Biopython code that builds the backbone (N, CA, C, O; Angstrom):
import numpy as np
from Bio.PDB.StructureBuilder import StructureBuilder

atoms = [
    (1, "MET", "N", (-10.722, 11.875, -9.356)),
    (1, "MET", "CA", (-11.144, 12.682, -10.488)),
    (1, "MET", "C", (-11.370, 11.771, -11.702)),
    (1, "MET", "O", (-10.532, 10.924, -12.012)),
    (2, "ASN", "N", (-12.484, 11.948, -12.370)),
    (2, "ASN", "CA", (-12.840, 11.140, -13.523)),
    (2, "ASN", "C", (-12.433, 11.882, -14.790)),
    (2, "ASN", "O", (-13.053, 12.879, -15.159)),
    (3, "LYS", "N", (-11.396, 11.397, -15.447)),
    (3, "LYS", "CA", (-10.899, 12.052, -16.652)),
    (3, "LYS", "C", (-11.653, 11.521, -17.871)),
    (3, "LYS", "O", (-11.667, 10.317, -18.125)),
    (4, "MET", "N", (-12.273, 12.419, -18.612)),
    (4, "MET", "CA", (-13.036, 12.020, -19.794)),
    (4, "MET", "C", (-12.113, 11.923, -21.000)),
    (4, "MET", "O", (-11.130, 12.656, -21.113)),
    (5, "SER", "N", (-12.446, 11.009, -21.893)),
    (5, "SER", "CA", (-11.701, 10.880, -23.137)),
    (5, "SER", "C", (-12.009, 12.075, -24.024)),
    (5, "SER", "O", (-13.116, 12.612, -23.985)),
    (6, "PRO", "N", (-11.030, 12.495, -24.827)),
    (6, "PRO", "CA", (-11.304, 13.622, -25.723)),
    (6, "PRO", "C", (-12.273, 13.210, -26.821)),
    (6, "PRO", "O", (-12.338, 12.040, -27.197)),
    (7, "GLU", "N", (-13.018, 14.170, -27.328)),
    (7, "GLU", "CA", (-13.857, 13.893, -28.492)),
    (7, "GLU", "C", (-12.988, 14.125, -29.711)),
    (7, "GLU", "O", (-12.328, 15.158, -29.830)),
    (8, "TYR", "N", (-12.991, 13.177, -30.601)),
    (8, "TYR", "CA", (-12.181, 13.255, -31.807)),
    (8, "TYR", "C", (-12.920, 14.062, -32.873)),
    (8, "TYR", "O", (-14.144, 14.191, -32.844)),
    (9, "THR", "N", (-12.149, 14.596, -33.804)),
    (9, "THR", "CA", (-12.696, 15.329, -34.938)),
    (9, "THR", "C", (-12.694, 14.399, -36.144)),
    (9, "THR", "O", (-11.725, 13.674, -36.374)),
    (10, "ILE", "N", (-13.767, 14.420, -36.905)),
    (10, "ILE", "CA", (-13.862, 13.614, -38.124)),
    (10, "ILE", "C", (-13.447, 14.474, -39.312)),
    (10, "ILE", "O", (-13.911, 15.603, -39.472)),
    (11, "SER", "N", (-12.568, 13.923, -40.139)),
    (11, "SER", "CA", (-12.092, 14.609, -41.337)),
    (11, "SER", "C", (-12.203, 13.635, -42.512)),
    (11, "SER", "O", (-11.816, 12.472, -42.396)),
    (12, "TYR", "N", (-12.731, 14.110, -43.638)),
    (12, "TYR", "CA", (-12.907, 13.265, -44.817)),
    (12, "TYR", "C", (-11.866, 13.608, -45.875)),
    (12, "TYR", "O", (-11.656, 14.780, -46.186)),
    (13, "SER", "N", (-11.217, 12.590, -46.426)),
    (13, "SER", "CA", (-10.324, 12.805, -47.561)),
    (13, "SER", "C", (-11.170, 13.141, -48.785)),
    (13, "SER", "O", (-12.376, 12.894, -48.805)),
    (14, "ALA", "N", (-10.529, 13.702, -49.800)),
    (14, "ALA", "CA", (-11.239, 13.994, -51.048)),
    (14, "ALA", "C", (-11.806, 12.700, -51.632)),
    (14, "ALA", "O", (-12.911, 12.692, -52.174)),
    (15, "ARG", "N", (-11.055, 11.619, -51.523)),
    (15, "ARG", "CA", (-11.512, 10.326, -52.038)),
    (15, "ARG", "C", (-12.774, 9.866, -51.312)),
    (15, "ARG", "O", (-13.725, 9.408, -51.946)),
    (16, "ALA", "N", (-12.785, 9.988, -49.986)),
    (16, "ALA", "CA", (-13.953, 9.555, -49.205)),
    (16, "ALA", "C", (-15.187, 10.386, -49.565)),
    (16, "ALA", "O", (-16.290, 9.852, -49.681)),
    (17, "LYS", "N", (-14.992, 11.686, -49.738)),
    (17, "LYS", "CA", (-16.118, 12.545, -50.138)),
    (17, "LYS", "C", (-16.661, 12.107, -51.495)),
    (17, "LYS", "O", (-17.873, 12.026, -51.693)),
    (18, "GLN", "N", (-15.745, 11.826, -52.430)),
    (18, "GLN", "CA", (-16.158, 11.379, -53.761)),
    (18, "GLN", "C", (-16.847, 10.017, -53.680)),
    (18, "GLN", "O", (-17.837, 9.774, -54.369)),
    (19, "ASN", "N", (-16.315, 9.129, -52.833)),
    (19, "ASN", "CA", (-16.955, 7.818, -52.637)),
    (19, "ASN", "C", (-18.407, 7.981, -52.222)),
    (19, "ASN", "O", (-19.290, 7.330, -52.781)),
    (20, "LEU", "N", (-18.662, 8.847, -51.243)),
    (20, "LEU", "CA", (-20.031, 9.050, -50.756)),
    (20, "LEU", "C", (-20.934, 9.614, -51.850)),
    (20, "LEU", "O", (-22.092, 9.214, -51.971)),
    (21, "GLU", "N", (-20.405, 10.539, -52.642)),
    (21, "GLU", "CA", (-21.189, 11.084, -53.761)),
    (21, "GLU", "C", (-21.519, 9.982, -54.768)),
    (21, "GLU", "O", (-22.645, 9.891, -55.256)),
    (22, "ASN", "N", (-20.524, 9.148, -55.073)),
    (22, "ASN", "CA", (-20.732, 8.063, -56.036)),
    (22, "ASN", "C", (-21.725, 7.027, -55.514)),
    (22, "ASN", "O", (-22.539, 6.501, -56.273)),
    (23, "ILE", "N", (-21.652, 6.737, -54.218)),
    (23, "ILE", "CA", (-22.606, 5.797, -53.617)),
    (23, "ILE", "C", (-24.023, 6.348, -53.746)),
    (23, "ILE", "O", (-24.937, 5.634, -54.159)),
    (24, "ALA", "N", (-24.200, 7.611, -53.394)),
    (24, "ALA", "CA", (-25.524, 8.235, -53.481)),
    (24, "ALA", "C", (-26.037, 8.223, -54.920)),
    (24, "ALA", "O", (-27.198, 7.898, -55.166)),
    (25, "LEU", "N", (-25.173, 8.575, -55.865)),
    (25, "LEU", "CA", (-25.569, 8.594, -57.271)),
    (25, "LEU", "C", (-25.944, 7.194, -57.756)),
    (25, "LEU", "O", (-26.941, 7.019, -58.456)),
    (26, "GLY", "N", (-25.143, 6.205, -57.380)),
    (26, "GLY", "CA", (-25.422, 4.829, -57.786)),
    (26, "GLY", "C", (-26.752, 4.327, -57.244)),
    (26, "GLY", "O", (-27.515, 3.668, -57.950)),
    (27, "ILE", "N", (-27.019, 4.645, -55.991)),
    (27, "ILE", "CA", (-28.293, 4.230, -55.391)),
    (27, "ILE", "C", (-29.455, 4.934, -56.081)),
    (27, "ILE", "O", (-30.484, 4.321, -56.364)),
    (28, "TYR", "N", (-29.284, 6.220, -56.348)),
    (28, "TYR", "CA", (-30.351, 6.965, -57.025)),
    (28, "TYR", "C", (-30.599, 6.405, -58.427)),
    (28, "TYR", "O", (-31.747, 6.220, -58.831)),
    (29, "GLU", "N", (-29.520, 6.135, -59.165)),
    (29, "GLU", "CA", (-29.683, 5.609, -60.522)),
    (29, "GLU", "C", (-30.364, 4.244, -60.512)),
    (29, "GLU", "O", (-31.117, 3.919, -61.430)),
    (30, "PHE", "N", (-30.107, 3.452, -59.489)),
    (30, "PHE", "CA", (-30.698, 2.117, -59.392)),
    (30, "PHE", "C", (-32.156, 2.168, -58.946)),
    (30, "PHE", "O", (-32.996, 1.428, -59.458)),
    (31, "THR", "N", (-32.451, 3.047, -57.986)),
    (31, "THR", "CA", (-33.798, 3.079, -57.395)),
    (31, "THR", "C", (-34.682, 4.203, -57.922)),
    (31, "THR", "O", (-35.906, 4.142, -57.807)),
    (32, "LEU", "N", (-34.057, 5.236, -58.503)),
    (32, "LEU", "CA", (-34.744, 6.465, -58.902)),
    (32, "LEU", "C", (-35.465, 7.097, -57.709)),
    (32, "LEU", "O", (-36.514, 7.724, -57.856)),
    (33, "ASN", "N", (-34.881, 6.916, -56.538)),
    (33, "ASN", "CA", (-35.479, 7.418, -55.308)),
    (33, "ASN", "C", (-34.415, 8.160, -54.504)),
    (33, "ASN", "O", (-33.528, 7.548, -53.908)),
    (34, "LEU", "N", (-34.520, 9.484, -54.498)),
    (34, "LEU", "CA", (-33.550, 10.313, -53.791)),
    (34, "LEU", "C", (-33.585, 10.069, -52.286)),
    (34, "LEU", "O", (-32.550, 10.134, -51.622)),
    (35, "THR", "N", (-34.762, 9.791, -51.750)),
    (35, "THR", "CA", (-34.889, 9.531, -50.309)),
    (35, "THR", "C", (-34.087, 8.299, -49.905)),
    (35, "THR", "O", (-33.438, 8.293, -48.858)),
    (36, "THR", "N", (-34.130, 7.264, -50.727)),
    (36, "THR", "CA", (-33.369, 6.049, -50.433)),
    (36, "THR", "C", (-31.876, 6.346, -50.428)),
    (36, "THR", "O", (-31.156, 5.911, -49.529)),
    (37, "ALA", "N", (-31.413, 7.082, -51.424)),
    (37, "ALA", "CA", (-29.993, 7.445, -51.487)),
    (37, "ALA", "C", (-29.589, 8.259, -50.261)),
    (37, "ALA", "O", (-28.553, 7.993, -49.651)),
    (38, "ASP", "N", (-30.397, 9.241, -49.904)),
    (38, "ASP", "CA", (-30.105, 10.068, -48.722)),
    (38, "ASP", "C", (-30.083, 9.238, -47.445)),
    (38, "ASP", "O", (-29.235, 9.451, -46.579)),
    (39, "THR", "N", (-31.008, 8.297, -47.328)),
    (39, "THR", "CA", (-31.084, 7.455, -46.135)),
    (39, "THR", "C", (-29.808, 6.635, -45.963)),
    (39, "THR", "O", (-29.267, 6.552, -44.860)),
    (40, "VAL", "N", (-29.329, 6.034, -47.040)),
    (40, "VAL", "CA", (-28.108, 5.224, -46.966)),
    (40, "VAL", "C", (-26.915, 6.093, -46.587)),
    (40, "VAL", "O", (-26.128, 5.720, -45.717)),
    (41, "ILE", "N", (-26.775, 7.244, -47.231)),
    (41, "ILE", "CA", (-25.649, 8.134, -46.928)),
    (41, "ILE", "C", (-25.730, 8.623, -45.491)),
    (41, "ILE", "O", (-24.711, 8.689, -44.804)),
    (42, "ASN", "N", (-26.912, 8.962, -45.032)),
    (42, "ASN", "CA", (-27.062, 9.412, -43.638)),
    (42, "ASN", "C", (-26.697, 8.311, -42.653)),
    (42, "ASN", "O", (-26.087, 8.591, -41.620)),
    (43, "ARG", "N", (-27.051, 7.076, -42.944)),
    (43, "ARG", "CA", (-26.683, 5.962, -42.060)),
    (43, "ARG", "C", (-25.167, 5.793, -42.007)),
    (43, "ARG", "O", (-24.598, 5.562, -40.939)),
    (44, "ILE", "N", (-24.522, 5.910, -43.152)),
    (44, "ILE", "CA", (-23.058, 5.801, -43.181)),
    (44, "ILE", "C", (-22.441, 6.941, -42.382)),
    (44, "ILE", "O", (-21.575, 6.714, -41.538)),
    (45, "ARG", "N", (-22.884, 8.162, -42.645)),
    (45, "ARG", "CA", (-22.331, 9.321, -41.924)),
    (45, "ARG", "C", (-22.595, 9.242, -40.422)),
    (45, "ARG", "O", (-21.724, 9.597, -39.627)),
    (46, "ASN", "N", (-23.775, 8.785, -40.023)),
    (46, "ASN", "CA", (-24.079, 8.650, -38.594)),
    (46, "ASN", "C", (-23.165, 7.622, -37.938)),
    (46, "ASN", "O", (-22.714, 7.819, -36.809)),
    (47, "GLY", "N", (-22.893, 6.536, -38.636)),
    (47, "GLY", "CA", (-21.961, 5.536, -38.113)),
    (47, "GLY", "C", (-20.559, 6.086, -37.977)),
    (47, "GLY", "O", (-19.860, 5.803, -37.003)),
    (48, "ILE", "N", (-20.149, 6.877, -38.961)),
    (48, "ILE", "CA", (-18.830, 7.508, -38.912)),
    (48, "ILE", "C", (-18.758, 8.484, -37.742)),
    (48, "ILE", "O", (-17.742, 8.544, -37.050)),
    (49, "GLU", "N", (-19.813, 9.241, -37.516)),
    (49, "GLU", "CA", (-19.835, 10.216, -36.415)),
    (49, "GLU", "C", (-19.616, 9.550, -35.056)),
    (49, "GLU", "O", (-19.077, 10.175, -34.143)),
    (50, "LYS", "N", (-20.023, 8.303, -34.915)),
    (50, "LYS", "CA", (-19.830, 7.588, -33.650)),
    (50, "LYS", "C", (-18.356, 7.372, -33.339)),
    (50, "LYS", "O", (-17.989, 7.111, -32.193)),
    (51, "LEU", "N", (-17.506, 7.481, -34.366)),
    (51, "LEU", "CA", (-16.068, 7.341, -34.143)),
    (51, "LEU", "C", (-15.503, 8.496, -33.318)),
    (51, "LEU", "O", (-14.401, 8.388, -32.779)),
    (52, "LYS", "N", (-16.243, 9.595, -33.216)),
    (52, "LYS", "CA", (-15.789, 10.735, -32.410)),
    (52, "LYS", "C", (-15.520, 10.335, -30.966)),
    (52, "LYS", "O", (-14.606, 10.862, -30.331)),
    (53, "ASN", "N", (-16.310, 9.409, -30.452)),
    (53, "ASN", "CA", (-16.200, 9.017, -29.053)),
    (53, "ASN", "C", (-15.356, 7.770, -28.829)),
    (53, "ASN", "O", (-14.785, 7.596, -27.752)),
    (54, "LEU", "N", (-15.270, 6.909, -29.824)),
    (54, "LEU", "CA", (-14.517, 5.669, -29.651)),
    (54, "LEU", "C", (-13.926, 5.216, -30.990)),
    (54, "LEU", "O", (-14.405, 4.246, -31.578)),
    (55, "PRO", "N", (-12.904, 5.901, -31.471)),
    (55, "PRO", "CA", (-12.357, 5.571, -32.786)),
    (55, "PRO", "C", (-11.682, 4.200, -32.851)),
    (55, "PRO", "O", (-11.541, 3.632, -33.934)),
    (56, "GLU", "N", (-11.271, 3.671, -31.713)),
    (56, "GLU", "CA", (-10.608, 2.370, -31.700)),
    (56, "GLU", "C", (-11.580, 1.208, -31.873)),
    (56, "GLU", "O", (-11.161, 0.052, -31.916)),
    (57, "ARG", "N", (-12.874, 1.506, -31.972)),
    (57, "ARG", "CA", (-13.861, 0.431, -32.072)),
    (57, "ARG", "C", (-13.747, -0.339, -33.384)),
    (57, "ARG", "O", (-14.175, -1.491, -33.461)),
    (58, "GLY", "N", (-13.185, 0.271, -34.398)),
    (58, "GLY", "CA", (-13.008, -0.427, -35.664)),
    (58, "GLY", "C", (-11.904, -1.464, -35.570)),
    (58, "GLY", "O", (-10.997, -1.348, -34.746)),
    (59, "SER", "N", (-11.987, -2.477, -36.420)),
    (59, "SER", "CA", (-10.947, -3.508, -36.437)),
    (59, "SER", "C", (-9.710, -2.978, -37.151)),
    (59, "SER", "O", (-9.784, -2.016, -37.916)),
    (60, "LEU", "N", (-8.573, -3.618, -36.892)),
    (60, "LEU", "CA", (-7.350, -3.227, -37.586)),
    (60, "LEU", "C", (-7.550, -3.453, -39.076)),
    (60, "LEU", "O", (-8.106, -4.467, -39.497)),
    (61, "GLY", "N", (-7.085, -2.484, -39.870)),
    (61, "GLY", "CA", (-7.306, -2.538, -41.306)),
    (61, "GLY", "C", (-6.315, -3.408, -42.051)),
    (61, "GLY", "O", (-5.299, -3.829, -41.496)),
    (62, "ILE", "N", (-6.616, -3.671, -43.304)),
    (62, "ILE", "CA", (-5.743, -4.438, -44.185)),
    (62, "ILE", "C", (-4.444, -3.677, -44.410)),
    (62, "ILE", "O", (-3.365, -4.269, -44.428)),
    (63, "ILE", "N", (-4.551, -2.367, -44.580)),
    (63, "ILE", "CA", (-3.374, -1.520, -44.772)),
    (63, "ILE", "C", (-2.879, -1.089, -43.400)),
    (63, "ILE", "O", (-3.653, -0.625, -42.563)),
    (64, "GLU", "N", (-1.584, -1.247, -43.184)),
    (64, "GLU", "CA", (-0.996, -0.912, -41.887)),
    (64, "GLU", "C", (-1.325, 0.527, -41.484)),
    (64, "GLU", "O", (-1.250, 1.448, -42.297)),
    (65, "GLY", "N", (-1.686, 0.694, -40.224)),
    (65, "GLY", "CA", (-1.987, 2.017, -39.697)),
    (65, "GLY", "C", (-3.429, 2.452, -39.891)),
    (65, "GLY", "O", (-3.806, 3.563, -39.516)),
    (66, "THR", "N", (-4.241, 1.568, -40.482)),
    (66, "THR", "CA", (-5.652, 1.915, -40.695)),
    (66, "THR", "C", (-6.544, 1.053, -39.815)),
    (66, "THR", "O", (-6.125, 0.033, -39.269)),
    (67, "ARG", "N", (-7.771, 1.496, -39.701)),
    (67, "ARG", "CA", (-8.824, 0.743, -39.019)),
    (67, "ARG", "C", (-10.020, 0.726, -39.953)),
    (67, "ARG", "O", (-10.097, 1.527, -40.885)),
    (68, "GLU", "N", (-10.956, -0.189, -39.707)),
    (68, "GLU", "CA", (-12.121, -0.329, -40.574)),
    (68, "GLU", "C", (-13.373, -0.592, -39.750)),
    (68, "GLU", "O", (-13.344, -1.304, -38.746)),
    (69, "ILE", "N", (-14.467, -0.002, -40.199)),
    (69, "ILE", "CA", (-15.782, -0.334, -39.665)),
    (69, "ILE", "C", (-16.675, -0.664, -40.854)),
    (69, "ILE", "O", (-16.417, -0.238, -41.980)),
    (70, "TYR", "N", (-17.723, -1.427, -40.587)),
    (70, "TYR", "CA", (-18.662, -1.830, -41.625)),
    (70, "TYR", "C", (-20.027, -1.260, -41.289)),
    (70, "TYR", "O", (-20.565, -1.480, -40.204)),
    (71, "LEU", "N", (-20.574, -0.523, -42.246)),
    (71, "LEU", "CA", (-21.846, 0.170, -42.038)),
    (71, "LEU", "C", (-22.771, -0.108, -43.220)),
    (71, "LEU", "O", (-22.526, 0.371, -44.327)),
    (72, "GLY", "N", (-23.814, -0.865, -42.993)),
    (72, "GLY", "CA", (-24.821, -1.093, -44.023)),
    (72, "GLY", "C", (-24.272, -1.603, -45.333)),
    (72, "GLY", "O", (-24.705, -1.161, -46.397)),
    (73, "GLY", "N", (-23.323, -2.529, -45.283)),
    (73, "GLY", "CA", (-22.761, -3.084, -46.507)),
    (73, "GLY", "C", (-21.594, -2.292, -47.066)),
    (73, "GLY", "O", (-21.110, -2.596, -48.156)),
    (74, "TYR", "N", (-21.135, -1.289, -46.345)),
    (74, "TYR", "CA", (-20.014, -0.468, -46.790)),
    (74, "TYR", "C", (-18.870, -0.543, -45.789)),
    (74, "TYR", "O", (-19.083, -0.556, -44.577)),
    (75, "ARG", "N", (-17.648, -0.593, -46.322)),
    (75, "ARG", "CA", (-16.446, -0.592, -45.502)),
    (75, "ARG", "C", (-15.931, 0.845, -45.431)),
    (75, "ARG", "O", (-15.739, 1.496, -46.458)),
    (76, "VAL", "N", (-15.712, 1.324, -44.229)),
    (76, "VAL", "CA", (-15.155, 2.657, -44.009)),
    (76, "VAL", "C", (-13.740, 2.456, -43.478)),
    (76, "VAL", "O", (-13.543, 1.877, -42.409)),
    (77, "VAL", "N", (-12.763, 2.938, -44.232)),
    (77, "VAL", "CA", (-11.359, 2.806, -43.849)),
    (77, "VAL", "C", (-10.895, 4.161, -43.329)),
    (77, "VAL", "O", (-11.139, 5.195, -43.953)),
    (78, "TYR", "N", (-10.224, 4.145, -42.179)),
    (78, "TYR", "CA", (-9.798, 5.401, -41.568)),
    (78, "TYR", "C", (-8.498, 5.239, -40.793)),
    (78, "TYR", "O", (-8.064, 4.129, -40.486)),
    (79, "ARG", "N", (-7.891, 6.384, -40.485)),
    (79, "ARG", "CA", (-6.694, 6.454, -39.644)),
    (79, "ARG", "C", (-7.001, 7.365, -38.469)),
    (79, "ARG", "O", (-7.806, 8.290, -38.571)),
    (80, "ILE", "N", (-6.350, 7.089, -37.363)),
    (80, "ILE", "CA", (-6.442, 7.965, -36.199)),
    (80, "ILE", "C", (-5.114, 8.705, -36.096)),
    (80, "ILE", "O", (-4.062, 8.087, -35.937)),
    (81, "ASN", "N", (-5.168, 10.031, -36.187)),
    (81, "ASN", "CA", (-3.984, 10.884, -36.068)),
    (81, "ASN", "C", (-4.220, 11.863, -34.934)),
    (81, "ASN", "O", (-4.899, 12.874, -35.114)),
    (82, "GLY", "N", (-3.662, 11.569, -33.766)),
    (82, "GLY", "CA", (-3.910, 12.431, -32.614)),
    (82, "GLY", "C", (-5.376, 12.366, -32.252)),
    (82, "GLY", "O", (-5.902, 11.300, -31.933)),
    (83, "VAL", "N", (-6.042, 13.526, -32.305)),
    (83, "VAL", "CA", (-7.483, 13.565, -32.008)),
    (83, "VAL", "C", (-8.314, 13.730, -33.282)),
    (83, "VAL", "O", (-9.466, 14.161, -33.229)),
    (84, "VAL", "N", (-7.720, 13.385, -34.422)),
    (84, "VAL", "CA", (-8.427, 13.464, -35.706)),
    (84, "VAL", "C", (-8.622, 12.056, -36.262)),
    (84, "VAL", "O", (-7.677, 11.272, -36.349)),
    (85, "VAL", "N", (-9.853, 11.750, -36.633)),
    (85, "VAL", "CA", (-10.167, 10.509, -37.339)),
    (85, "VAL", "C", (-10.314, 10.893, -38.806)),
    (85, "VAL", "O", (-11.254, 11.591, -39.187)),
    (86, "ARG", "N", (-9.372, 10.428, -39.622)),
    (86, "ARG", "CA", (-9.351, 10.762, -41.046)),
    (86, "ARG", "C", (-9.981, 9.621, -41.834)),
    (86, "ARG", "O", (-9.449, 8.512, -41.874)),
    (87, "ILE", "N", (-11.114, 9.903, -42.455)),
    (87, "ILE", "CA", (-11.801, 8.904, -43.276)),
    (87, "ILE", "C", (-11.081, 8.857, -44.619)),
    (87, "ILE", "O", (-11.024, 9.851, -45.343)),
    (88, "ILE", "N", (-10.536, 7.697, -44.939)),
    (88, "ILE", "CA", (-9.733, 7.549, -46.153)),
    (88, "ILE", "C", (-10.593, 7.165, -47.345)),
    (88, "ILE", "O", (-10.490, 7.767, -48.414)),
    (89, "THR", "N", (-11.442, 6.161, -47.157)),
    (89, "THR", "CA", (-12.283, 5.700, -48.252)),
    (89, "THR", "C", (-13.534, 5.020, -47.709)),
    (89, "THR", "O", (-13.549, 4.518, -46.585)),
    (90, "VAL", "N", (-14.568, 5.015, -48.520)),
    (90, "VAL", "CA", (-15.813, 4.307, -48.212)),
    (90, "VAL", "C", (-16.120, 3.471, -49.448)),
    (90, "VAL", "O", (-16.298, 4.006, -50.542)),
    (91, "ILE", "N", (-16.179, 2.161, -49.264)),
    (91, "ILE", "CA", (-16.325, 1.276, -50.416)),
    (91, "ILE", "C", (-17.322, 0.164, -50.096)),
    (91, "ILE", "O", (-17.385, -0.314, -48.963)),
    (92, "HIS", "N", (-18.097, -0.244, -51.097)),
    (92, "HIS", "CA", (-19.055, -1.335, -50.894)),
    (92, "HIS", "C", (-18.286, -2.616, -50.586)),
    (92, "HIS", "O", (-17.235, -2.875, -51.173)),
    (93, "CYS", "N", (-18.808, -3.398, -49.679)),
    (93, "CYS", "CA", (-18.130, -4.624, -49.237)),
    (93, "CYS", "C", (-17.921, -5.635, -50.366)),
    (93, "CYS", "O", (-17.046, -6.495, -50.262)),
    (94, "SER", "N", (-18.696, -5.550, -51.426)),
    (94, "SER", "CA", (-18.544, -6.484, -52.541)),
    (94, "SER", "C", (-17.349, -6.134, -53.429)),
    (94, "SER", "O", (-16.947, -6.934, -54.275)),
    (95, "ARG", "N", (-16.792, -4.963, -53.242)),
    (95, "ARG", "CA", (-15.660, -4.520, -54.066)),
    (95, "ARG", "C", (-14.339, -4.929, -53.428)),
    (95, "ARG", "O", (-14.221, -5.015, -52.206)),
    (96, "LEU", "N", (-13.362, -5.176, -54.269)),
    (96, "LEU", "CA", (-12.030, -5.518, -53.773)),
    (96, "LEU", "C", (-11.367, -4.289, -53.168)),
    (96, "LEU", "O", (-11.477, -3.180, -53.690)),
    (97, "TYR", "N", (-10.680, -4.511, -52.060)),
    (97, "TYR", "CA", (-9.925, -3.440, -51.411)),
    (97, "TYR", "C", (-8.719, -4.074, -50.766)),
    (97, "TYR", "O", (-8.866, -5.134, -50.157)),
    (98, "PRO", "N", (-7.564, -3.515, -50.856)),
    (98, "PRO", "CA", (-7.225, -2.243, -51.501)),
    (98, "PRO", "C", (-7.096, -2.345, -52.979)),
    (98, "PRO", "O", (-6.815, -1.348, -53.644)),
]
sb = StructureBuilder()
sb.init_structure("model")
sb.init_model(0)
sb.init_chain("A")
sb.init_seg("    ")
for serial, (resi, resn, name, xyz) in enumerate(atoms, 1):
    if name == "N":
        sb.init_residue(resn, " ", resi, " ")
    sb.init_atom(name, np.array(xyz, "f"), 0.0, 1.0, " ", f" {name:<3s}", serial, name[0])
structure = sb.get_structure()
């Protein structure tokens, strides 16, 4: 019998949601192009969605108990709790973290 891995649920912290809004706003203010901002956010979200099938693919994070993936110049920090992948923060790679 071939046992399939469970599909994980993605959950965003309030901070991560705010991070994504700020990223979109910053890109829009810089480019004055809403399509560009949407494209970047969609790429980040699509990369995060891939964690549903393989959340361990990210490297071990700087903060104990976290993992990190890098998507288009952004660091996504998350925790795996059971079958939930909790997105903690999304930050540009040029910024200091934590």
